C-alpha angles and dihedrals in degrees: 000000000000129000089245089056091056090047091052091049092051091046090051091048090050089051090052090051092049096045103037103020093238123166115255094253093052092044091052092049090053093044092051091047091053092046093050091047093053092047091053093044090056090067108024148011109277131199112219141154133228136173114250122221091259090057099254121127117243125203111212137185108204144160143184094196117121090222092071101033121086119234115284121221125203133018133290111225096161122124112260119242113212094198094060127074116206123201139167109254106219093197096053095029090226139109112262136174142201137189110267090224090060097058111123112223 
């Protein structure tokens, strides 16, 4: 655990408070859950759940590890969105995303 990791977690928690009006304890729980998920996805395929926009719960198997992701061609010049987490869905073999606030922990 690095000092920059803690800073990122606190920044994420502050963003959750600002966007959704969460209490600090709830915002920190969600920020930690997102951080732990990303750390695990960098090395392995992870099963996780998130709430879709229509309210249903989605079970996902995703990764961010280069071992499981096919080669990507081209460049990505799009503006980054800090409220969205992207991942490679190993069942659909496509890139997917979800709102970080909607992660079920």
